[in-house]
PDB file with one MODEL, atoms N, CA, C and O in Angstrom:
MODEL        1
ATOM      1  N   UNK A   1       0.825  -1.192   0.000  1.00  0.00           N
ATOM      2  CA  UNK A   1       0.000   0.000   0.000  1.00  0.00           C
ATOM      3  C   UNK A   1       0.866   1.252   0.000  1.00  0.00           C
ATOM      4  O   UNK A   1       0.547   2.221  -0.689  1.00  0.00           O
ATOM      5  N   UNK A   2       1.948   1.247   0.755  1.00  0.00           N
ATOM      6  CA  UNK A   2       2.829   2.410   0.808  1.00  0.00           C
ATOM      7  C   UNK A   2       3.475   2.633  -0.547  1.00  0.00           C
ATOM      8  O   UNK A   2       3.621   3.773  -0.985  1.00  0.00           O
ATOM      9  N   UNK A   3       3.862   1.556  -1.212  1.00  0.00           N
ATOM     10  CA  UNK A   3       4.484   1.682  -2.527  1.00  0.00           C
ATOM     11  C   UNK A   3       3.523   2.346  -3.508  1.00  0.00           C
ATOM     12  O   UNK A   3       3.935   3.208  -4.284  1.00  0.00           O
ATOM     13  N   UNK A   4       2.270   1.964  -3.486  1.00  0.00           N
ATOM     14  CA  UNK A   4       1.277   2.567  -4.378  1.00  0.00           C
ATOM     15  C   UNK A   4       1.124   4.053  -4.083  1.00  0.00           C
ATOM     16  O   UNK A   4       0.984   4.850  -5.011  1.00  0.00           O
ATOM     17  N   UNK A   5       1.146   4.437  -2.830  1.00  0.00           N
ATOM     18  CA  UNK A   5       1.034   5.848  -2.465  1.00  0.00           C
ATOM     19  C   UNK A   5       2.249   6.629  -2.954  1.00  0.00           C
ATOM     20  O   UNK A   5       2.119   7.769  -3.400  1.00  0.00           O
ATOM     21  N   UNK A   6       3.433   6.016  -2.870  1.00  0.00           N
ATOM     22  CA  UNK A   6       4.641   6.681  -3.359  1.00  0.00           C
ATOM     23  C   UNK A   6       4.584   6.864  -4.869  1.00  0.00           C
ATOM     24  O   UNK A   6       4.959   7.919  -5.380  1.00  0.00           O
ATOM     25  N   UNK A   7       4.115   5.841  -5.588  1.00  0.00           N
ATOM     26  CA  UNK A   7       3.980   5.945  -7.039  1.00  0.00           C
ATOM     27  C   UNK A   7       2.975   7.024  -7.400  1.00  0.00           C
ATOM     28  O   UNK A   7       3.178   7.761  -8.365  1.00  0.00           O
ATOM     29  N   UNK A   8       1.904   7.127  -6.647  1.00  0.00           N
ATOM     30  CA  UNK A   8       0.889   8.150  -6.887  1.00  0.00           C
ATOM     31  C   UNK A   8       1.482   9.539  -6.694  1.00  0.00           C
ATOM     32  O   UNK A   8       1.216  10.445  -7.485  1.00  0.00           O
ATOM     33  N   UNK A   9       2.278   9.711  -5.654  1.00  0.00           N
ATOM     34  CA  UNK A   9       2.910  11.007  -5.411  1.00  0.00           C
ATOM     35  C   UNK A   9       3.848  11.377  -6.555  1.00  0.00           C
ATOM     36  O   UNK A   9       3.898  12.540  -6.956  1.00  0.00           O
ATOM     37  N   UNK A  10       4.586  10.414  -7.083  1.00  0.00           N
ATOM     38  CA  UNK A  10       5.469  10.673  -8.222  1.00  0.00           C
ATOM     39  C   UNK A  10       4.651  11.050  -9.438  1.00  0.00           C
ATOM     40  O   UNK A  10       5.013  11.977 -10.163  1.00  0.00           O
ATOM     41  N   UNK A  11       3.548  10.343  -9.678  1.00  0.00           N
ATOM     42  CA  UNK A  11       2.695  10.653 -10.824  1.00  0.00           C
ATOM     43  C   UNK A  11       2.105  12.053 -10.721  1.00  0.00           C
ATOM     44  O   UNK A  11       1.944  12.726 -11.739  1.00  0.00           O
ATOM     45  N   UNK A  12       1.786  12.496  -9.540  1.00  0.00           N
ATOM     46  CA  UNK A  12       1.237  13.839  -9.350  1.00  0.00           C
ATOM     47  C   UNK A  12       2.273  14.872  -9.762  1.00  0.00           C
ATOM     48  O   UNK A  12       1.957  15.845 -10.448  1.00  0.00           O
ATOM     49  N   UNK A  13       3.506  14.655  -9.342  1.00  0.00           N
ATOM     50  CA  UNK A  13       4.558  15.612  -9.656  1.00  0.00           C
ATOM     51  C   UNK A  13       4.866  15.633 -11.144  1.00  0.00           C
ATOM     52  O   UNK A  13       5.250  16.676 -11.674  1.00  0.00           O
ATOM     53  N   UNK A  14       4.707  14.508 -11.831  1.00  0.00           N
ATOM     54  CA  UNK A  14       4.986  14.428 -13.261  1.00  0.00           C
ATOM     55  C   UNK A  14       3.919  15.116 -14.097  1.00  0.00           C
ATOM     56  O   UNK A  14       4.210  15.578 -15.200  1.00  0.00           O
ATOM     57  N   UNK A  15       2.706  15.195 -13.605  1.00  0.00           N
ATOM     58  CA  UNK A  15       1.611  15.781 -14.373  1.00  0.00           C
ATOM     59  C   UNK A  15       1.732  17.296 -14.400  1.00  0.00           C
ATOM     60  O   UNK A  15       2.121  17.912 -13.407  1.00  0.00           O
ATOM     61  N   UNK A  16       1.401  17.891 -15.532  1.00  0.00           N
ATOM     62  CA  UNK A  16       1.461  19.341 -15.691  1.00  0.00           C
ATOM     63  C   UNK A  16       0.060  19.924 -15.568  1.00  0.00           C
ATOM     64  O   UNK A  16      -0.481  20.439 -16.547  1.00  0.00           O
ATOM     65  N   UNK A  17      -0.524  19.851 -14.402  1.00  0.00           N
ATOM     66  CA  UNK A  17      -1.855  20.389 -14.159  1.00  0.00           C
ATOM     67  C   UNK A  17      -1.776  21.417 -13.044  1.00  0.00           C
ATOM     68  O   UNK A  17      -1.624  21.057 -11.877  1.00  0.00           O
ATOM     69  N   UNK A  18      -1.877  22.687 -13.391  1.00  0.00           N
ATOM     70  CA  UNK A  18      -1.762  23.714 -12.353  1.00  0.00           C
ATOM     71  C   UNK A  18      -2.913  23.705 -11.355  1.00  0.00           C
ATOM     72  O   UNK A  18      -2.764  24.233 -10.253  1.00  0.00           O
ATOM     73  N   UNK A  19      -4.053  23.121 -11.706  1.00  0.00           N
ATOM     74  CA  UNK A  19      -5.200  23.133 -10.807  1.00  0.00           C
ATOM     75  C   UNK A  19      -4.953  22.290  -9.562  1.00  0.00           C
ATOM     76  O   UNK A  19      -5.424  22.632  -8.478  1.00  0.00           O
ATOM     77  N   UNK A  20      -4.224  21.202  -9.710  1.00  0.00           N
ATOM     78  CA  UNK A  20      -3.977  20.315  -8.576  1.00  0.00           C
ATOM     79  C   UNK A  20      -2.695  20.787  -7.908  1.00  0.00           C
ATOM     80  O   UNK A  20      -1.593  20.469  -8.356  1.00  0.00           O
ATOM     81  N   UNK A  21      -2.850  21.541  -6.844  1.00  0.00           N
ATOM     82  CA  UNK A  21      -1.696  22.159  -6.212  1.00  0.00           C
ATOM     83  C   UNK A  21      -1.091  21.335  -5.080  1.00  0.00           C
ATOM     84  O   UNK A  21      -0.045  21.697  -4.541  1.00  0.00           O
ATOM     85  N   UNK A  22      -1.744  20.225  -4.714  1.00  0.00           N
ATOM     86  CA  UNK A  22      -1.178  19.363  -3.677  1.00  0.00           C
ATOM     87  C   UNK A  22      -1.743  17.956  -3.798  1.00  0.00           C
ATOM     88  O   UNK A  22      -2.799  17.738  -4.391  1.00  0.00           O
ATOM     89  N   UNK A  23      -1.020  17.017  -3.227  1.00  0.00           N
ATOM     90  CA  UNK A  23      -1.487  15.633  -3.252  1.00  0.00           C
ATOM     91  C   UNK A  23      -2.747  15.471  -2.408  1.00  0.00           C
ATOM     92  O   UNK A  23      -3.547  14.567  -2.649  1.00  0.00           O
ATOM     93  N   UNK A  24      -2.924  16.341  -1.424  1.00  0.00           N
ATOM     94  CA  UNK A  24      -4.105  16.263  -0.566  1.00  0.00           C
ATOM     95  C   UNK A  24      -5.367  16.650  -1.339  1.00  0.00           C
ATOM     96  O   UNK A  24      -6.426  16.048  -1.155  1.00  0.00           O
ATOM     97  N   UNK A  25      -5.246  17.652  -2.198  1.00  0.00           N
ATOM     98  CA  UNK A  25      -6.381  18.048  -3.024  1.00  0.00           C
ATOM     99  C   UNK A  25      -6.744  16.901  -3.977  1.00  0.00           C
ATOM    100  O   UNK A  25      -7.921  16.623  -4.207  1.00  0.00           O
ATOM    101  N   UNK A  26      -5.728  16.250  -4.521  1.00  0.00           N
ATOM    102  CA  UNK A  26      -5.976  15.113  -5.404  1.00  0.00           C
ATOM    103  C   UNK A  26      -6.722  14.011  -4.664  1.00  0.00           C
ATOM    104  O   UNK A  26      -7.657  13.423  -5.207  1.00  0.00           O
ATOM    105  N   UNK A  27      -6.325  13.732  -3.456  1.00  0.00           N
ATOM    106  CA  UNK A  27      -6.966  12.674  -2.672  1.00  0.00           C
ATOM    107  C   UNK A  27      -8.424  13.014  -2.390  1.00  0.00           C
ATOM    108  O   UNK A  27      -9.292  12.145  -2.482  1.00  0.00           O
ATOM    109  N   UNK A  28      -8.700  14.264  -2.051  1.00  0.00           N
ATOM    110  CA  UNK A  28     -10.085  14.677  -1.788  1.00  0.00           C
ATOM    111  C   UNK A  28     -10.926  14.559  -3.054  1.00  0.00           C
ATOM    112  O   UNK A  28     -12.045  14.047  -3.018  1.00  0.00           O
ATOM    113  N   UNK A  29     -10.381  15.036  -4.179  1.00  0.00           N
ATOM    114  CA  UNK A  29     -11.104  14.941  -5.449  1.00  0.00           C
ATOM    115  C   UNK A  29     -11.352  13.486  -5.832  1.00  0.00           C
ATOM    116  O   UNK A  29     -12.448  13.126  -6.262  1.00  0.00           O
ATOM    117  N   UNK A  30     -10.325  12.654  -5.674  1.00  0.00           N
ATOM    118  CA  UNK A  30     -10.457  11.243  -6.031  1.00  0.00           C
ATOM    119  C   UNK A  30     -11.495  10.548  -5.155  1.00  0.00           C
ATOM    120  O   UNK A  30     -12.250   9.707  -5.644  1.00  0.00           O
ATOM    121  N   UNK A  31     -11.544  10.883  -3.882  1.00  0.00           N
ATOM    122  CA  UNK A  31     -12.527  10.272  -2.984  1.00  0.00           C
ATOM    123  C   UNK A  31     -13.947  10.639  -3.396  1.00  0.00           C
ATOM    124  O   UNK A  31     -14.838   9.789  -3.405  1.00  0.00           O
ATOM    125  N   UNK A  32     -14.152  11.910  -3.738  1.00  0.00           N
ATOM    126  CA  UNK A  32     -15.491  12.336  -4.156  1.00  0.00           C
ATOM    127  C   UNK A  32     -15.884  11.688  -5.476  1.00  0.00           C
ATOM    128  O   UNK A  32     -17.019  11.242  -5.642  1.00  0.00           O
ATOM    129  N   UNK A  33     -14.940  11.639  -6.415  1.00  0.00           N
ATOM    130  CA  UNK A  33     -15.243  11.025  -7.714  1.00  0.00           C
ATOM    131  C   UNK A  33     -15.451   9.520  -7.558  1.00  0.00           C
ATOM    132  O   UNK A  33     -16.315   8.946  -8.220  1.00  0.00           O
ATOM    133  N   UNK A  34     -14.681   8.884  -6.704  1.00  0.00           N
ATOM    134  CA  UNK A  34     -14.832   7.457  -6.458  1.00  0.00           C
ATOM    135  C   UNK A  34     -16.226   7.143  -5.918  1.00  0.00           C
ATOM    136  O   UNK A  34     -16.843   6.151  -6.307  1.00  0.00           O
ATOM    137  N   UNK A  35     -16.707   7.985  -5.034  1.00  0.00           N
ATOM    138  CA  UNK A  35     -18.052   7.801  -4.486  1.00  0.00           C
ATOM    139  C   UNK A  35     -19.099   7.918  -5.592  1.00  0.00           C
ATOM    140  O   UNK A  35     -20.070   7.161  -5.615  1.00  0.00           O
ATOM    141  N   UNK A  36     -18.900   8.872  -6.512  1.00  0.00           N
ATOM    142  CA  UNK A  36     -19.817   9.018  -7.645  1.00  0.00           C
ATOM    143  C   UNK A  36     -19.815   7.754  -8.503  1.00  0.00           C
ATOM    144  O   UNK A  36     -20.871   7.282  -8.925  1.00  0.00           O
ATOM    145  N   UNK A  37     -18.629   7.211  -8.758  1.00  0.00           N
ATOM    146  CA  UNK A  37     -18.524   5.993  -9.567  1.00  0.00           C
ATOM    147  C   UNK A  37     -19.208   4.817  -8.869  1.00  0.00           C
ATOM    148  O   UNK A  37     -19.880   4.015  -9.518  1.00  0.00           O
ATOM    149  N   UNK A  38     -19.043   4.714  -7.562  1.00  0.00           N
ATOM    150  CA  UNK A  38     -19.672   3.636  -6.807  1.00  0.00           C
ATOM    151  C   UNK A  38     -21.185   3.744  -6.830  1.00  0.00           C
ATOM    152  O   UNK A  38     -21.887   2.737  -6.735  1.00  0.00           O
ATOM    153  N   UNK A  39     -21.687   4.960  -6.955  1.00  0.00           N
ATOM    154  CA  UNK A  39     -23.139   5.175  -6.992  1.00  0.00           C
ATOM    155  C   UNK A  39     -23.713   5.056  -8.399  1.00  0.00           C
ATOM    156  O   UNK A  39     -24.911   5.257  -8.601  1.00  0.00           O
ATOM    157  N   UNK A  40     -22.859   4.729  -9.379  1.00  0.00           N
ATOM    158  CA  UNK A  40     -23.374   4.462 -10.716  1.00  0.00           C
ATOM    159  C   UNK A  40     -22.961   5.415 -11.814  1.00  0.00           C
ATOM    160  O   UNK A  40     -23.375   5.233 -12.959  1.00  0.00           O
ATOM    161  N   UNK A  41     -22.159   6.427 -11.513  1.00  0.00           N
ATOM    162  CA  UNK A  41     -21.701   7.350 -12.558  1.00  0.00           C
ATOM    163  C   UNK A  41     -20.819   6.594 -13.549  1.00  0.00           C
ATOM    164  O   UNK A  41     -20.105   5.661 -13.181  1.00  0.00           O
ATOM    165  N   UNK A  42     -20.881   7.007 -14.792  1.00  0.00           N
ATOM    166  CA  UNK A  42     -20.067   6.361 -15.819  1.00  0.00           C
ATOM    167  C   UNK A  42     -18.654   6.930 -15.803  1.00  0.00           C
ATOM    168  O   UNK A  42     -18.467   8.135 -15.632  1.00  0.00           O
ATOM    169  N   UNK A  43     -17.659   6.061 -15.982  1.00  0.00           N
ATOM    170  CA  UNK A  43     -16.279   6.553 -16.060  1.00  0.00           C
ATOM    171  C   UNK A  43     -16.089   7.429 -17.294  1.00  0.00           C
ATOM    172  O   UNK A  43     -16.719   7.201 -18.327  1.00  0.00           O
ATOM    173  N   UNK A  44     -15.232   8.418 -17.185  1.00  0.00           N
ATOM    174  CA  UNK A  44     -14.955   9.323 -18.299  1.00  0.00           C
ATOM    175  C   UNK A  44     -13.735   8.892 -19.096  1.00  0.00           C
ATOM    176  O   UNK A  44     -13.296   9.600 -20.002  1.00  0.00           O
ATOM    177  N   UNK A  45     -13.190   7.735 -18.757  1.00  0.00           N
ATOM    178  CA  UNK A  45     -12.089   7.156 -19.510  1.00  0.00           C
ATOM    179  C   UNK A  45     -12.474   5.732 -19.880  1.00  0.00           C
ATOM    180  O   UNK A  45     -13.341   5.127 -19.249  1.00  0.00           O
ATOM    181  N   UNK A  46     -11.826   5.209 -20.903  1.00  0.00           N
ATOM    182  CA  UNK A  46     -12.075   3.829 -21.306  1.00  0.00           C
ATOM    183  C   UNK A  46     -11.412   2.904 -20.295  1.00  0.00           C
ATOM    184  O   UNK A  46     -10.192   2.920 -20.135  1.00  0.00           O
ATOM    185  N   UNK A  47     -12.216   2.105 -19.619  1.00  0.00           N
ATOM    186  CA  UNK A  47     -11.680   1.186 -18.624  1.00  0.00           C
ATOM    187  C   UNK A  47     -12.679   0.070 -18.361  1.00  0.00           C
ATOM    188  O   UNK A  47     -13.862   0.189 -18.680  1.00  0.00           O
ATOM    189  N   UNK A  48     -12.197  -0.994 -17.786  1.00  0.00           N
ATOM    190  CA  UNK A  48     -13.047  -2.113 -17.404  1.00  0.00           C
ATOM    191  C   UNK A  48     -13.321  -2.004 -15.903  1.00  0.00           C
ATOM    192  O   UNK A  48     -12.422  -2.187 -15.083  1.00  0.00           O
ATOM    193  N   UNK A  49     -14.557  -1.707 -15.562  1.00  0.00           N
ATOM    194  CA  UNK A  49     -14.924  -1.526 -14.155  1.00  0.00           C
ATOM    195  C   UNK A  49     -14.710  -2.800 -13.335  1.00  0.00           C
ATOM    196  O   UNK A  49     -14.583  -2.731 -12.113  1.00  0.00           O
ATOM    197  N   UNK A  50     -14.668  -3.952 -13.988  1.00  0.00           N
ATOM    198  CA  UNK A  50     -14.456  -5.201 -13.271  1.00  0.00           C
ATOM    199  C   UNK A  50     -12.984  -5.383 -12.886  1.00  0.00           C
ATOM    200  O   UNK A  50     -12.678  -6.069 -11.910  1.00  0.00           O
ATOM    201  N   UNK A  51     -12.076  -4.771 -13.648  1.00  0.00           N
ATOM    202  CA  UNK A  51     -10.646  -4.940 -13.393  1.00  0.00           C
ATOM    203  C   UNK A  51     -10.076  -3.897 -12.438  1.00  0.00           C
ATOM    204  O   UNK A  51      -9.143  -4.185 -11.689  1.00  0.00           O
ATOM    205  N   UNK A  52     -10.630  -2.690 -12.461  1.00  0.00           N
ATOM    206  CA  UNK A  52     -10.057  -1.597 -11.684  1.00  0.00           C
ATOM    207  C   UNK A  52     -11.045  -1.091 -10.644  1.00  0.00           C
ATOM    208  O   UNK A  52     -12.250  -1.026 -10.885  1.00  0.00           O
ATOM    209  N   UNK A  53     -10.514  -0.738  -9.495  1.00  0.00           N
ATOM    210  CA  UNK A  53     -11.345  -0.195  -8.419  1.00  0.00           C
ATOM    211  C   UNK A  53     -11.732   1.244  -8.744  1.00  0.00           C
ATOM    212  O   UNK A  53     -11.006   1.935  -9.459  1.00  0.00           O
ATOM    213  N   UNK A  54     -12.874   1.699  -8.223  1.00  0.00           N
ATOM    214  CA  UNK A  54     -13.325   3.069  -8.492  1.00  0.00           C
ATOM    215  C   UNK A  54     -12.302   4.140  -8.106  1.00  0.00           C
ATOM    216  O   UNK A  54     -12.201   5.170  -8.773  1.00  0.00           O
ATOM    217  N   UNK A  55     -11.552   3.902  -7.043  1.00  0.00           N
ATOM    218  CA  UNK A  55     -10.562   4.892  -6.624  1.00  0.00           C
ATOM    219  C   UNK A  55      -9.471   5.053  -7.671  1.00  0.00           C
ATOM    220  O   UNK A  55      -9.061   6.175  -7.969  1.00  0.00           O
ATOM    221  N   UNK A  56      -9.002   3.959  -8.225  1.00  0.00           N
ATOM    222  CA  UNK A  56      -7.955   4.024  -9.252  1.00  0.00           C
ATOM    223  C   UNK A  56      -8.482   4.709 -10.510  1.00  0.00           C
ATOM    224  O   UNK A  56      -7.772   5.494 -11.138  1.00  0.00           O
ATOM    225  N   UNK A  57      -9.712   4.414 -10.873  1.00  0.00           N
ATOM    226  CA  UNK A  57     -10.330   5.048 -12.043  1.00  0.00           C
ATOM    227  C   UNK A  57     -10.453   6.550 -11.804  1.00  0.00           C
ATOM    228  O   UNK A  57     -10.169   7.348 -12.697  1.00  0.00           O
ATOM    229  N   UNK A  58     -10.875   6.935 -10.607  1.00  0.00           N
ATOM    230  CA  UNK A  58     -11.038   8.354 -10.275  1.00  0.00           C
ATOM    231  C   UNK A  58      -9.713   9.100 -10.377  1.00  0.00           C
ATOM    232  O   UNK A  58      -9.664  10.194 -10.940  1.00  0.00           O
ATOM    233  N   UNK A  59      -8.649   8.530  -9.846  1.00  0.00           N
ATOM    234  CA  UNK A  59      -7.336   9.170  -9.913  1.00  0.00           C
ATOM    235  C   UNK A  59      -6.902   9.326 -11.365  1.00  0.00           C
ATOM    236  O   UNK A  59      -6.397  10.377 -11.757  1.00  0.00           O
ATOM    237  N   UNK A  60      -7.098   8.291 -12.151  1.00  0.00           N
ATOM    238  CA  UNK A  60      -6.712   8.344 -13.564  1.00  0.00           C
ATOM    239  C   UNK A  60      -7.507   9.416 -14.305  1.00  0.00           C
ATOM    240  O   UNK A  60      -6.950  10.146 -15.125  1.00  0.00           O
ATOM    241  N   UNK A  61      -8.790   9.513 -14.026  1.00  0.00           N
ATOM    242  CA  UNK A  61      -9.622  10.547 -14.656  1.00  0.00           C
ATOM    243  C   UNK A  61      -9.110  11.947 -14.310  1.00  0.00           C
ATOM    244  O   UNK A  61      -9.035  12.817 -15.177  1.00  0.00           O
ATOM    245  N   UNK A  62      -8.768  12.152 -13.067  1.00  0.00           N
ATOM    246  CA  UNK A  62      -8.283  13.462 -12.630  1.00  0.00           C
ATOM    247  C   UNK A  62      -6.949  13.791 -13.288  1.00  0.00           C
ATOM    248  O   UNK A  62      -6.756  14.901 -13.782  1.00  0.00           O
ATOM    249  N   UNK A  63      -6.028  12.830 -13.296  1.00  0.00           N
ATOM    250  CA  UNK A  63      -4.714  13.074 -13.879  1.00  0.00           C
ATOM    251  C   UNK A  63      -4.784  13.313 -15.380  1.00  0.00           C
ATOM    252  O   UNK A  63      -3.938  14.014 -15.936  1.00  0.00           O
ATOM    253  N   UNK A  64      -5.774  12.742 -16.033  1.00  0.00           N
ATOM    254  CA  UNK A  64      -5.942  12.966 -17.477  1.00  0.00           C
ATOM    255  C   UNK A  64      -6.726  14.238 -17.784  1.00  0.00           C
ATOM    256  O   UNK A  64      -6.910  14.588 -18.949  1.00  0.00           O
ATOM    257  N   UNK A  65      -7.184  14.923 -16.751  1.00  0.00           N
ATOM    258  CA  UNK A  65      -7.898  16.181 -16.955  1.00  0.00           C
ATOM    259  C   UNK A  65      -9.350  16.009 -17.362  1.00  0.00           C
ATOM    260  O   UNK A  65      -9.927  16.912 -17.967  1.00  0.00           O
ATOM    261  N   UNK A  66      -9.950  14.878 -17.045  1.00  0.00           N
ATOM    262  CA  UNK A  66     -11.338  14.602 -17.412  1.00  0.00           C
ATOM    263  C   UNK A  66     -12.345  15.078 -16.373  1.00  0.00           C
ATOM    264  O   UNK A  66     -13.548  15.076 -16.633  1.00  0.00           O
ATOM    265  N   UNK A  67     -11.870  15.483 -15.205  1.00  0.00           N
ATOM    266  CA  UNK A  67     -12.748  15.914 -14.125  1.00  0.00           C
ATOM    267  C   UNK A  67     -12.600  17.425 -13.943  1.00  0.00           C
ATOM    268  O   UNK A  67     -11.494  17.929 -13.750  1.00  0.00           O
ATOM    269  N   UNK A  68     -13.710  18.131 -14.005  1.00  0.00           N
ATOM    270  CA  UNK A  68     -13.709  19.576 -13.802  1.00  0.00           C
ATOM    271  C   UNK A  68     -14.003  19.886 -12.339  1.00  0.00           C
ATOM    272  O   UNK A  68     -14.852  19.248 -11.716  1.00  0.00           O
ATOM    273  N   UNK A  69     -13.296  20.867 -11.802  1.00  0.00           N
ATOM    274  CA  UNK A  69     -13.534  21.284 -10.431  1.00  0.00           C
ATOM    275  C   UNK A  69     -13.105  22.731 -10.268  1.00  0.00           C
ATOM    276  O   UNK A  69     -12.354  23.268 -11.083  1.00  0.00           O
ATOM    277  N   UNK A  70     -13.590  23.350  -9.212  1.00  0.00           N
ATOM    278  CA  UNK A  70     -13.191  24.720  -8.895  1.00  0.00           C
ATOM    279  C   UNK A  70     -12.683  24.776  -7.463  1.00  0.00           C
ATOM    280  O   UNK A  70     -13.089  23.989  -6.607  1.00  0.00           O
ATOM    281  N   UNK A  71     -11.799  25.712  -7.228  1.00  0.00           N
ATOM    282  CA  UNK A  71     -11.262  25.926  -5.888  1.00  0.00           C
ATOM    283  C   UNK A  71     -11.821  27.248  -5.391  1.00  0.00           C
ATOM    284  O   UNK A  71     -11.594  28.296  -5.995  1.00  0.00           O
ATOM    285  N   UNK A  72     -12.550  27.192  -4.288  1.00  0.00           N
ATOM    286  CA  UNK A  72     -13.154  28.398  -3.728  1.00  0.00           C
ATOM    287  C   UNK A  72     -12.351  28.863  -2.523  1.00  0.00           C
ATOM    288  O   UNK A  72     -11.947  28.055  -1.687  1.00  0.00           O
ATOM    289  N   UNK A  73     -12.126  30.160  -2.440  1.00  0.00           N
ATOM    290  CA  UNK A  73     -11.428  30.726  -1.288  1.00  0.00           C
ATOM    291  C   UNK A  73     -12.358  30.748  -0.089  1.00  0.00           C
ATOM    292  O   UNK A  73     -13.523  31.132  -0.195  1.00  0.00           O
ATOM    293  N   UNK A  74     -11.829  30.333   1.053  1.00  0.00           N
ATOM    294  CA  UNK A  74     -12.607  30.386   2.290  1.00  0.00           C
ATOM    295  C   UNK A  74     -12.029  31.487   3.162  1.00  0.00           C
ATOM    296  O   UNK A  74     -10.897  31.390   3.634  1.00  0.00           O
ATOM    297  N   UNK A  75     -12.804  32.518   3.368  1.00  0.00           N
ATOM    298  CA  UNK A  75     -12.328  33.646   4.175  1.00  0.00           C
ATOM    299  C   UNK A  75     -13.220  33.873   5.358  1.00  0.00           C
ATOM    300  O   UNK A  75     -12.974  34.782   6.151  1.00  0.00           O
TER     301      UNK A  75
ENDMDL
END
């Protein structure tokens, strides 16, 4: 499990997406998207839902730029 988390952190750094400013934001986004997939949302990438877990699909969707999100300032 730790190895997978380390690989994920490396993949985050390799991606050129200015919207994802930290690995923590990625984790929050992936958790929300994973919940949507578990509730029946269709994946936005070509994948076999039987082979991959919703969390992995969610991370891949985010890294490929298929998930839209906004960051709101909290003041």
